[in-house]
N, CA, C and O atoms as a GROMACS GRO file, in nm:
protein
  488
    1MET      N    1 -19.818  -1.276  -8.740
    1MET     CA    2 -19.768  -1.293  -8.579
    1MET      C    3 -19.611  -1.278  -8.559
    1MET      O    4 -19.540  -1.352  -8.627
    2PRO      N    5 -19.563  -1.209  -8.492
    2PRO     CA    6 -19.433  -1.220  -8.491
    2PRO      C    7 -19.373  -1.352  -8.403
    2PRO      O    8 -19.423  -1.407  -8.305
    3GLN      N    9 -19.274  -1.373  -8.459
    3GLN     CA   10 -19.185  -1.511  -8.398
    3GLN      C   11 -19.145  -1.480  -8.264
    3GLN      O   12 -19.110  -1.363  -8.254
    4PRO      N   13 -19.138  -1.544  -8.161
    4PRO     CA   14 -19.046  -1.535  -8.040
    4PRO      C   15 -18.920  -1.518  -8.077
    4PRO      O   16 -18.882  -1.560  -8.186
    5MET      N   17 -18.830  -1.450  -7.983
    5MET     CA   18 -18.704  -1.433  -8.040
    5MET      C   19 -18.594  -1.481  -7.905
    5MET      O   20 -18.609  -1.456  -7.785
    6ASP      N   21 -18.506  -1.539  -7.956
    6ASP     CA   22 -18.422  -1.619  -7.838
    6ASP      C   23 -18.315  -1.494  -7.811
    6ASP      O   24 -18.297  -1.410  -7.899
    7ILE      N   25 -18.244  -1.489  -7.679
    7ILE     CA   26 -18.163  -1.378  -7.672
    7ILE      C   27 -18.071  -1.434  -7.581
    7ILE      O   28 -18.108  -1.491  -7.479
    8ILE      N   29 -17.929  -1.417  -7.621
    8ILE     CA   30 -17.844  -1.464  -7.539
    8ILE      C   31 -17.760  -1.343  -7.475
    8ILE      O   32 -17.742  -1.242  -7.543
    9PHE      N   33 -17.716  -1.351  -7.366
    9PHE     CA   34 -17.651  -1.252  -7.297
    9PHE      C   35 -17.514  -1.254  -7.240
    9PHE      O   36 -17.463  -1.354  -7.189
   10LEU      N   37 -17.456  -1.135  -7.253
   10LEU     CA   38 -17.337  -1.129  -7.175
   10LEU      C   39 -17.342  -1.023  -7.057
   10LEU      O   40 -17.365  -0.904  -7.079
   11SER      N   41 -17.321  -1.070  -6.938
   11SER     CA   42 -17.344  -0.985  -6.835
   11SER      C   43 -17.209  -0.936  -6.748
   11SER      O   44 -17.149  -1.035  -6.709
   12GLU      N   45 -17.154  -0.830  -6.714
   12GLU     CA   46 -17.067  -0.774  -6.637
   12GLU      C   47 -16.949  -0.799  -6.705
   12GLU      O   48 -16.848  -0.838  -6.648
   13PHE      N   49 -16.958  -0.778  -6.836
   13PHE     CA   50 -16.832  -0.831  -6.906
   13PHE      C   51 -16.744  -0.689  -6.896
   13PHE      O   52 -16.787  -0.579  -6.931
   14ARG      N   53 -16.626  -0.714  -6.846
   14ARG     CA   54 -16.532  -0.606  -6.805
   14ARG      C   55 -16.425  -0.596  -6.879
   14ARG      O   56 -16.367  -0.702  -6.900
   15ALA      N   57 -16.369  -0.476  -6.937
   15ALA     CA   58 -16.235  -0.470  -7.036
   15ALA      C   59 -16.189  -0.333  -7.006
   15ALA      O   60 -16.249  -0.255  -6.932
   16GLU      N   61 -16.081  -0.308  -7.065
   16GLU     CA   62 -15.979  -0.184  -7.044
   16GLU      C   63 -16.007  -0.136  -7.186
   16GLU      O   64 -16.026  -0.202  -7.289
   17THR      N   65 -16.007  -0.009  -7.167
   17THR     CA   66 -16.001   0.066  -7.312
   17THR      C   67 -16.002   0.204  -7.273
   17THR      O   68 -16.059   0.239  -7.170
   18ILE      N   69 -15.937   0.289  -7.354
   18ILE     CA   70 -15.931   0.442  -7.392
   18ILE      C   71 -16.060   0.498  -7.426
   18ILE      O   72 -16.110   0.484  -7.538
   19ILE      N   73 -16.121   0.571  -7.314
   19ILE     CA   74 -16.260   0.625  -7.354
   19ILE      C   75 -16.231   0.747  -7.255
   19ILE      O   76 -16.170   0.741  -7.148
   20GLY      N   77 -16.294   0.868  -7.320
   20GLY     CA   78 -16.336   0.976  -7.250
   20GLY      C   79 -16.303   1.106  -7.319
   20GLY      O   80 -16.259   1.107  -7.433
   21ILE      N   81 -16.326   1.218  -7.250
   21ILE     CA   82 -16.323   1.347  -7.327
   21ILE      C   83 -16.186   1.424  -7.261
   21ILE      O   84 -16.105   1.482  -7.333
   22TYR      N   85 -16.176   1.419  -7.145
   22TYR     CA   86 -16.084   1.457  -7.068
   22TYR      C   87 -15.947   1.437  -7.092
   22TYR      O   88 -15.929   1.315  -7.089
   23PRO      N   89 -15.852   1.490  -7.112
   23PRO     CA   90 -15.701   1.461  -7.153
   23PRO      C   91 -15.658   1.338  -7.086
   23PRO      O   92 -15.632   1.235  -7.147
   24TRP      N   93 -15.649   1.355  -6.932
   24TRP     CA   94 -15.613   1.194  -6.857
   24TRP      C   95 -15.678   1.095  -6.900
   24TRP      O   96 -15.621   0.986  -6.891
   25GLU      N   97 -15.823   1.098  -6.962
   25GLU     CA   98 -15.856   0.976  -6.996
   25GLU      C   99 -15.835   0.929  -7.102
   25GLU      O  100 -15.870   0.815  -7.136
   26ARG      N  101 -15.765   1.023  -7.181
   26ARG     CA  102 -15.698   0.964  -7.313
   26ARG      C  103 -15.566   0.922  -7.293
   26ARG      O  104 -15.499   0.890  -7.391
   27GLU      N  105 -15.520   0.917  -7.176
   27GLU     CA  106 -15.417   0.862  -7.155
   27GLU      C  107 -15.373   0.722  -7.084
   27GLU      O  108 -15.278   0.650  -7.115
   28ILE      N  109 -15.468   0.703  -6.980
   28ILE     CA  110 -15.489   0.578  -6.880
   28ILE      C  111 -15.610   0.497  -6.908
   28ILE      O  112 -15.720   0.553  -6.898
   29PRO      N  113 -15.603   0.364  -6.945
   29PRO     CA  114 -15.678   0.282  -6.976
   29PRO      C  115 -15.797   0.289  -6.857
   29PRO      O  116 -15.764   0.324  -6.743
   30GLN      N  117 -15.936   0.255  -6.889
   30GLN     CA  118 -16.024   0.262  -6.770
   30GLN      C  119 -16.083   0.142  -6.835
   30GLN      O  120 -16.087   0.107  -6.953
   31THR      N  121 -16.149   0.064  -6.676
   31THR     CA  122 -16.222  -0.017  -6.686
   31THR      C  123 -16.366   0.013  -6.708
   31THR      O  124 -16.437   0.083  -6.636
   32ILE      N  125 -16.399  -0.050  -6.815
   32ILE     CA  126 -16.565  -0.039  -6.876
   32ILE      C  127 -16.656  -0.166  -6.844
   32ILE      O  128 -16.620  -0.282  -6.864
   33GLN      N  129 -16.769  -0.130  -6.796
   33GLN     CA  130 -16.828  -0.288  -6.819
   33GLN      C  131 -16.959  -0.277  -6.910
   33GLN      O  132 -17.038  -0.182  -6.918
   34LEU      N  133 -16.959  -0.405  -6.981
   34LEU     CA  134 -17.047  -0.409  -7.092
   34LEU      C  135 -17.176  -0.517  -7.052
   34LEU      O  136 -17.159  -0.622  -6.991
   35ASP      N  137 -17.294  -0.472  -7.097
   35ASP     CA  138 -17.384  -0.590  -7.077
   35ASP      C  139 -17.476  -0.587  -7.190
   35ASP      O  140 -17.559  -0.498  -7.208
   36LEU      N  141 -17.457  -0.693  -7.267
   36LEU     CA  142 -17.541  -0.713  -7.386
   36LEU      C  143 -17.639  -0.826  -7.395
   36LEU      O  144 -17.618  -0.939  -7.352
   37GLU      N  145 -17.756  -0.784  -7.458
   37GLU     CA  146 -17.855  -0.868  -7.502
   37GLU      C  147 -17.841  -0.876  -7.638
   37GLU      O  148 -17.837  -0.769  -7.698
   38ILE      N  149 -17.830  -0.992  -7.710
   38ILE     CA  150 -17.820  -1.029  -7.834
   38ILE      C  151 -17.946  -1.094  -7.910
   38ILE      O  152 -17.969  -1.212  -7.881
   39GLY      N  153 -18.012  -1.046  -7.985
   39GLY     CA  154 -18.113  -1.131  -8.067
   39GLY      C  155 -18.047  -1.218  -8.157
   39GLY      O  156 -17.949  -1.187  -8.224
   40LEU      N  157 -18.120  -1.360  -8.155
   40LEU     CA  158 -18.078  -1.460  -8.229
   40LEU      C  159 -18.160  -1.479  -8.379
   40LEU      O  160 -18.281  -1.501  -8.387
   41PRO      N  161 -18.086  -1.469  -8.469
   41PRO     CA  162 -18.187  -1.502  -8.563
   41PRO      C  163 -18.211  -1.658  -8.606
   41PRO      O  164 -18.118  -1.735  -8.628
   42HIS      N  165 -18.326  -1.687  -8.614
   42HIS     CA  166 -18.376  -1.843  -8.645
   42HIS      C  167 -18.297  -1.936  -8.566
   42HIS      O  168 -18.236  -2.034  -8.608
   43SER      N  169 -18.305  -1.886  -8.431
   43SER     CA  170 -18.220  -1.980  -8.362
   43SER      C  171 -18.252  -2.133  -8.367
   43SER      O  172 -18.371  -2.135  -8.395
   44LYS      N  173 -18.215  -2.248  -8.356
   44LYS     CA  174 -18.241  -2.393  -8.414
   44LYS      C  175 -18.132  -2.460  -8.317
   44LYS      O  176 -18.116  -2.582  -8.324
   45ALA      N  177 -18.034  -2.361  -8.202
   45ALA     CA  178 -17.940  -2.446  -8.152
   45ALA      C  179 -17.983  -2.502  -8.035
   45ALA      O  180 -17.891  -2.560  -7.977
   46GLY      N  181 -18.116  -2.506  -7.965
   46GLY     CA  182 -18.187  -2.547  -7.877
   46GLY      C  183 -18.230  -2.689  -7.901
   46GLY      O  184 -18.259  -2.766  -7.809
   47ILE      N  185 -18.234  -2.724  -8.044
   47ILE     CA  186 -18.274  -2.827  -8.082
   47ILE      C  187 -18.168  -2.916  -8.178
   47ILE      O  188 -18.190  -3.030  -8.219
   48SER      N  189 -18.050  -2.839  -8.203
   48SER     CA  190 -17.975  -2.915  -8.258
   48SER      C  191 -17.850  -2.938  -8.203
   48SER      O  192 -17.771  -3.021  -8.247
   49ASP      N  193 -17.826  -2.848  -8.084
   49ASP     CA  194 -17.737  -2.859  -8.023
   49ASP      C  195 -17.603  -2.815  -8.096
   49ASP      O  196 -17.501  -2.838  -8.031
   50ASP      N  197 -17.592  -2.772  -8.187
   50ASP     CA  198 -17.486  -2.695  -8.262
   50ASP      C  199 -17.462  -2.551  -8.268
   50ASP      O  200 -17.550  -2.472  -8.303
   51VAL      N  201 -17.332  -2.512  -8.231
   51VAL     CA  202 -17.298  -2.383  -8.237
   51VAL      C  203 -17.304  -2.299  -8.362
   51VAL      O  204 -17.313  -2.176  -8.361
   52ALA      N  205 -17.298  -2.382  -8.479
   52ALA     CA  206 -17.321  -2.320  -8.629
   52ALA      C  207 -17.500  -2.267  -8.622
   52ALA      O  208 -17.539  -2.187  -8.706
   53ASP      N  209 -17.568  -2.306  -8.545
   53ASP     CA  210 -17.726  -2.259  -8.522
   53ASP      C  211 -17.750  -2.161  -8.461
   53ASP      O  212 -17.865  -2.118  -8.475
   54THR      N  213 -17.656  -2.085  -8.367
   54THR     CA  214 -17.663  -1.972  -8.314
   54THR      C  215 -17.523  -1.878  -8.333
   54THR      O  216 -17.438  -1.900  -8.419
   55ILE      N  217 -17.520  -1.767  -8.231
   55ILE     CA  218 -17.448  -1.659  -8.236
   55ILE      C  219 -17.317  -1.725  -8.150
   55ILE      O  220 -17.362  -1.767  -8.043
   56ASP      N  221 -17.189  -1.745  -8.160
   56ASP     CA  222 -17.097  -1.761  -8.091
   56ASP      C  223 -17.070  -1.683  -8.015
   56ASP      O  224 -17.009  -1.589  -8.068
   57TYR      N  225 -17.092  -1.666  -7.857
   57TYR     CA  226 -17.084  -1.539  -7.802
   57TYR      C  227 -16.943  -1.527  -7.762
   57TYR      O  228 -16.902  -1.415  -7.734
   58GLY      N  229 -16.854  -1.638  -7.756
   58GLY     CA  230 -16.689  -1.641  -7.730
   58GLY      C  231 -16.631  -1.550  -7.860
   58GLY      O  232 -16.544  -1.468  -7.833
   59LYS      N  233 -16.675  -1.563  -7.991
   59LYS     CA  234 -16.632  -1.500  -8.090
   59LYS      C  235 -16.678  -1.344  -8.068
   59LYS      O  236 -16.610  -1.249  -8.104
   60VAL      N  237 -16.805  -1.335  -8.004
   60VAL     CA  238 -16.840  -1.171  -8.015
   60VAL      C  239 -16.739  -1.120  -7.893
   60VAL      O  240 -16.660  -1.031  -7.924
   61VAL      N  241 -16.736  -1.164  -7.772
   61VAL     CA  242 -16.635  -1.134  -7.689
   61VAL      C  243 -16.511  -1.108  -7.741
   61VAL      O  244 -16.463  -0.997  -7.719
   62GLU      N  245 -16.442  -1.199  -7.814
   62GLU     CA  246 -16.328  -1.187  -7.894
   62GLU      C  247 -16.312  -1.036  -7.977
   62GLU      O  248 -16.232  -0.943  -7.975
   63ARG      N  249 -16.420  -1.066  -8.041
   63ARG     CA  250 -16.450  -0.940  -8.143
   63ARG      C  251 -16.448  -0.808  -8.076
   63ARG      O  252 -16.370  -0.723  -8.119
   64ILE      N  253 -16.530  -0.780  -7.967
   64ILE     CA  254 -16.538  -0.672  -7.841
   64ILE      C  255 -16.402  -0.611  -7.846
   64ILE      O  256 -16.366  -0.506  -7.900
   65GLN      N  257 -16.319  -0.719  -7.762
   65GLN     CA  258 -16.208  -0.697  -7.678
   65GLN      C  259 -16.094  -0.639  -7.777
   65GLN      O  260 -16.003  -0.564  -7.742
   66GLN      N  261 -16.118  -0.688  -7.909
   66GLN     CA  262 -16.026  -0.631  -8.042
   66GLN      C  263 -16.050  -0.504  -8.043
   66GLN      O  264 -15.960  -0.424  -8.022
   67THR      N  265 -16.151  -0.475  -8.063
   67THR     CA  266 -16.233  -0.339  -8.105
   67THR      C  267 -16.187  -0.235  -7.993
   67THR      O  268 -16.152  -0.120  -8.021
   68LEU      N  269 -16.191  -0.281  -7.872
   68LEU     CA  270 -16.160  -0.205  -7.747
   68LEU      C  271 -15.984  -0.176  -7.760
   68LEU      O  272 -15.935  -0.065  -7.736
   69VAL      N  273 -15.910  -0.286  -7.797
   69VAL     CA  274 -15.786  -0.230  -7.834
   69VAL      C  275 -15.743  -0.143  -7.937
   69VAL      O  276 -15.644  -0.072  -7.919
   70GLU      N  277 -15.810  -0.140  -8.050
   70GLU     CA  278 -15.768  -0.105  -8.166
   70GLU      C  279 -15.844   0.041  -8.189
   70GLU      O  280 -15.778   0.132  -8.241
   71LYS      N  281 -15.960   0.061  -8.156
   71LYS     CA  282 -16.038   0.191  -8.158
   71LYS      C  283 -16.032   0.233  -8.007
   71LYS      O  284 -16.015   0.156  -7.912
   72HIS      N  285 -16.050   0.384  -8.002
   72HIS     CA  286 -16.067   0.456  -7.884
   72HIS      C  287 -16.181   0.529  -7.919
   72HIS      O  288 -16.210   0.540  -8.038
   73PHE      N  289 -16.262   0.589  -7.816
   73PHE     CA  290 -16.399   0.664  -7.825
   73PHE      C  291 -16.366   0.788  -7.746
   73PHE      O  292 -16.273   0.781  -7.665
   74SER      N  293 -16.423   0.886  -7.758
   74SER     CA  294 -16.452   1.013  -7.681
   74SER      C  295 -16.562   0.976  -7.590
   74SER      O  296 -16.549   1.002  -7.470
   75LEU      N  297 -16.695   0.905  -7.643
   75LEU     CA  298 -16.821   0.916  -7.569
   75LEU      C  299 -16.886   0.756  -7.570
   75LEU      O  300 -16.902   0.687  -7.671
   76VAL      N  301 -16.913   0.724  -7.451
   76VAL     CA  302 -16.962   0.609  -7.432
   76VAL      C  303 -17.093   0.566  -7.529
   76VAL      O  304 -17.125   0.452  -7.562
   77GLU      N  305 -17.160   0.694  -7.566
   77GLU     CA  306 -17.280   0.679  -7.671
   77GLU      C  307 -17.202   0.625  -7.810
   77GLU      O  308 -17.247   0.530  -7.873
   78ALA      N  309 -17.079   0.696  -7.850
   78ALA     CA  310 -17.023   0.630  -7.972
   78ALA      C  311 -17.006   0.500  -7.963
   78ALA      O  312 -17.066   0.425  -8.040
   79LEU      N  313 -16.912   0.446  -7.858
   79LEU     CA  314 -16.885   0.309  -7.848
   79LEU      C  315 -17.016   0.240  -7.856
   79LEU      O  316 -17.024   0.141  -7.929
   80ALA      N  317 -17.116   0.278  -7.794
   80ALA     CA  318 -17.252   0.166  -7.781
   80ALA      C  319 -17.271   0.168  -7.934
   80ALA      O  320 -17.239   0.067  -7.997
   81GLU      N  321 -17.316   0.263  -7.992
   81GLU     CA  322 -17.344   0.247  -8.135
   81GLU      C  323 -17.241   0.167  -8.216
   81GLU      O  324 -17.281   0.070  -8.281
   82TYR      N  325 -17.131   0.197  -8.216
   82TYR     CA  326 -17.028   0.125  -8.294
   82TYR      C  327 -17.045  -0.033  -8.266
   82TYR      O  328 -17.042  -0.113  -8.359
   83LEU      N  329 -17.063  -0.070  -8.139
   83LEU     CA  330 -17.059  -0.203  -8.109
   83LEU      C  331 -17.180  -0.270  -8.157
   83LEU      O  332 -17.184  -0.379  -8.215
   84ALA      N  333 -17.307  -0.173  -8.118
   84ALA     CA  334 -17.437  -0.246  -8.176
   84ALA      C  335 -17.410  -0.282  -8.315
   84ALA      O  336 -17.424  -0.399  -8.353
   85LYS      N  337 -17.367  -0.179  -8.403
   85LYS     CA  338 -17.355  -0.205  -8.530
   85LYS      C  339 -17.269  -0.308  -8.594
   85LYS      O  340 -17.297  -0.357  -8.703
   86LEU      N  341 -17.141  -0.348  -8.511
   86LEU     CA  342 -17.069  -0.461  -8.510
   86LEU      C  343 -17.158  -0.572  -8.496
   86LEU      O  344 -17.170  -0.647  -8.592
   87VAL      N  345 -17.213  -0.592  -8.402
   87VAL     CA  346 -17.270  -0.734  -8.361
   87VAL      C  347 -17.386  -0.756  -8.479
   87VAL      O  348 -17.397  -0.862  -8.541
   88MET      N  349 -17.465  -0.650  -8.497
   88MET     CA  350 -17.560  -0.701  -8.597
   88MET      C  351 -17.509  -0.712  -8.752
   88MET      O  352 -17.566  -0.777  -8.840
   89GLU      N  353 -17.397  -0.642  -8.766
   89GLU     CA  354 -17.352  -0.666  -8.938
   89GLU      C  355 -17.274  -0.763  -8.928
   89GLU      O  356 -17.288  -0.848  -9.016
   90GLU      N  357 -17.179  -0.785  -8.838
   90GLU     CA  358 -17.099  -0.918  -8.841
   90GLU      C  359 -17.138  -1.061  -8.789
   90GLU      O  360 -17.085  -1.165  -8.830
   91PHE      N  361 -17.218  -1.055  -8.711
   91PHE     CA  362 -17.280  -1.167  -8.654
   91PHE      C  363 -17.454  -1.199  -8.684
   91PHE      O  364 -17.529  -1.284  -8.636
   92GLY      N  365 -17.475  -1.105  -8.774
   92GLY     CA  366 -17.621  -1.135  -8.793
   92GLY      C  367 -17.706  -1.121  -8.705
   92GLY      O  368 -17.794  -1.207  -8.705
   93SER      N  369 -17.713  -1.032  -8.619
   93SER     CA  370 -17.817  -1.069  -8.513
   93SER      C  371 -17.924  -0.946  -8.542
   93SER      O  372 -17.884  -0.830  -8.544
   94PRO      N  373 -18.056  -0.977  -8.563
   94PRO     CA  374 -18.159  -0.850  -8.573
   94PRO      C  375 -18.189  -0.752  -8.490
   94PRO      O  376 -18.256  -0.652  -8.517
   95TRP      N  377 -18.128  -0.788  -8.365
   95TRP     CA  378 -18.175  -0.683  -8.249
   95TRP      C  379 -18.043  -0.720  -8.137
   95TRP      O  380 -17.979  -0.823  -8.116
   96ILE      N  381 -18.037  -0.569  -8.076
   96ILE     CA  382 -17.917  -0.588  -7.966
   96ILE      C  383 -17.948  -0.477  -7.874
   96ILE      O  384 -18.013  -0.381  -7.915
   97LYS      N  385 -17.906  -0.485  -7.751
   97LYS     CA  386 -17.949  -0.393  -7.638
   97LYS      C  387 -17.820  -0.387  -7.576
   97LYS      O  388 -17.783  -0.493  -7.525
   98ILE      N  389 -17.727  -0.270  -7.566
   98ILE     CA  390 -17.614  -0.258  -7.488
   98ILE      C  391 -17.613  -0.202  -7.374
   98ILE      O  392 -17.691  -0.108  -7.367
   99SER      N  393 -17.552  -0.225  -7.275
   99SER     CA  394 -17.526  -0.086  -7.168
   99SER      C  395 -17.377  -0.108  -7.169
   99SER      O  396 -17.311  -0.211  -7.167
  100ILE      N  397 -17.342   0.018  -7.172
  100ILE     CA  398 -17.208   0.062  -7.120
  100ILE      C  399 -17.188   0.138  -6.985
  100ILE      O  400 -17.253   0.238  -6.955
  101THR      N  401 -17.108   0.093  -6.921
  101THR     CA  402 -17.093   0.153  -6.770
  101THR      C  403 -16.942   0.175  -6.758
  101THR      O  404 -16.857   0.086  -6.766
  102LYS      N  405 -16.915   0.334  -6.733
  102LYS     CA  406 -16.772   0.380  -6.646
  102LYS      C  407 -16.792   0.378  -6.532
  102LYS      O  408 -16.883   0.445  -6.481
  103LEU      N  409 -16.696   0.284  -6.449
  103LEU     CA  410 -16.690   0.273  -6.280
  103LEU      C  411 -16.619   0.358  -6.246
  103LEU      O  412 -16.518   0.397  -6.305
  104ASN      N  413 -16.686   0.416  -6.097
  104ASN     CA  414 -16.630   0.508  -6.008
  104ASN      C  415 -16.570   0.667  -6.086
  104ASN      O  416 -16.480   0.741  -6.046
  105MET      N  417 -16.642   0.679  -6.189
  105MET     CA  418 -16.562   0.780  -6.274
  105MET      C  419 -16.576   0.945  -6.197
  105MET      O  420 -16.486   1.029  -6.197
  106VAL      N  421 -16.683   0.957  -6.148
  106VAL     CA  422 -16.746   1.056  -6.072
  106VAL      C  423 -16.761   1.062  -5.939
  106VAL      O  424 -16.821   0.963  -5.898
  107ARG      N  425 -16.722   1.157  -5.834
  107ARG     CA  426 -16.712   1.128  -5.724
  107ARG      C  427 -16.854   1.128  -5.676
  107ARG      O  428 -16.932   1.217  -5.710
  108GLY      N  429 -16.887   1.032  -5.600
  108GLY     CA  430 -17.033   1.007  -5.538
  108GLY      C  431 -17.115   0.924  -5.621
  108GLY      O  432 -17.224   0.887  -5.578
  109VAL      N  433 -17.071   0.885  -5.746
  109VAL     CA  434 -17.174   0.801  -5.836
  109VAL      C  435 -17.057   0.668  -5.885
  109VAL      O  436 -16.945   0.665  -5.935
  110LYS      N  437 -17.156   0.568  -5.838
  110LYS     CA  438 -17.079   0.427  -5.848
  110LYS      C  439 -17.048   0.394  -5.985
  110LYS      O  440 -16.944   0.340  -6.024
  111ARG      N  441 -17.152   0.434  -6.060
  111ARG     CA  442 -17.183   0.414  -6.212
  111ARG      C  443 -17.246   0.512  -6.292
  111ARG      O  444 -17.340   0.582  -6.257
  112LEU      N  445 -17.175   0.512  -6.422
  112LEU     CA  446 -17.248   0.622  -6.505
  112LEU      C  447 -17.264   0.544  -6.628
  112LEU      O  448 -17.199   0.440  -6.617
  113GLY      N  449 -17.332   0.551  -6.754
  113GLY     CA  450 -17.324   0.505  -6.862
  113GLY      C  451 -17.449   0.517  -6.951
  113GLY      O  452 -17.530   0.608  -6.939
  114ILE      N  453 -17.460   0.411  -7.046
  114ILE     CA  454 -17.601   0.455  -7.167
  114ILE      C  455 -17.642   0.316  -7.200
  114ILE      O  456 -17.547   0.238  -7.190
  115THR      N  457 -17.753   0.262  -7.235
  115THR     CA  458 -17.813   0.172  -7.267
  115THR      C  459 -17.863   0.208  -7.382
  115THR      O  460 -17.918   0.318  -7.386
  116ILE      N  461 -17.860   0.130  -7.501
  116ILE     CA  462 -17.914   0.164  -7.618
  116ILE      C  463 -17.975   0.036  -7.650
  116ILE      O  464 -17.941  -0.070  -7.598
  117GLU      N  465 -18.086   0.050  -7.757
  117GLU     CA  466 -18.116  -0.062  -7.838
  117GLU      C  467 -18.148  -0.076  -7.990
  117GLU      O  468 -18.234  -0.004  -8.041
  118ARG      N  469 -18.092  -0.151  -8.047
  118ARG     CA  470 -18.100  -0.121  -8.193
  118ARG      C  471 -18.178  -0.257  -8.247
  118ARG      O  472 -18.190  -0.366  -8.191
  119GLY      N  473 -18.229  -0.210  -8.382
  119GLY     CA  474 -18.286  -0.332  -8.453
  119GLY      C  475 -18.431  -0.379  -8.435
  119GLY      O  476 -18.502  -0.305  -8.366
  120GLU      N  477 -18.477  -0.470  -8.476
  120GLU     CA  478 -18.608  -0.552  -8.448
  120GLU      C  479 -18.624  -0.657  -8.366
  120GLU      O  480 -18.564  -0.763  -8.385
  121LYS      N  481 -18.702  -0.639  -8.270
  121LYS     CA  482 -18.732  -0.714  -8.174
  121LYS      C  483 -18.866  -0.797  -8.220
  121LYS      O  484 -18.971  -0.734  -8.231
  122SER      N  485 -18.864  -0.908  -8.240
  122SER     CA  486 -18.994  -0.968  -8.282
  122SER      C  487 -19.021  -1.055  -8.187
  122SER      O  488 -19.125  -1.122  -8.193
   0.00000   0.00000   0.00000
């Protein structure tokens, strides 16, 4: 029988990065919005009240911000894949759902982006 999974979430996390396929997008940083749901492996933090028993979301935010400064992507799909792999491998999450949104990029469209889910949600 599958065990329930605790999920931490980061909503409306905004950051500046170089992303896009058009020449002007490769020169001007854009604000993107990230929404993450991160599955916690064997979370005991609710009982122990110890950050060592969970994924430190502050460190996740720092690592994502570092990535957005150091790496540039053409497609939101590629950025989403990269961040999903990063969180799963570096922080030990068995499952992640990430939405990446470009804001006000297309006339008449307030938000556009992608949502991906990776790993096993038990």
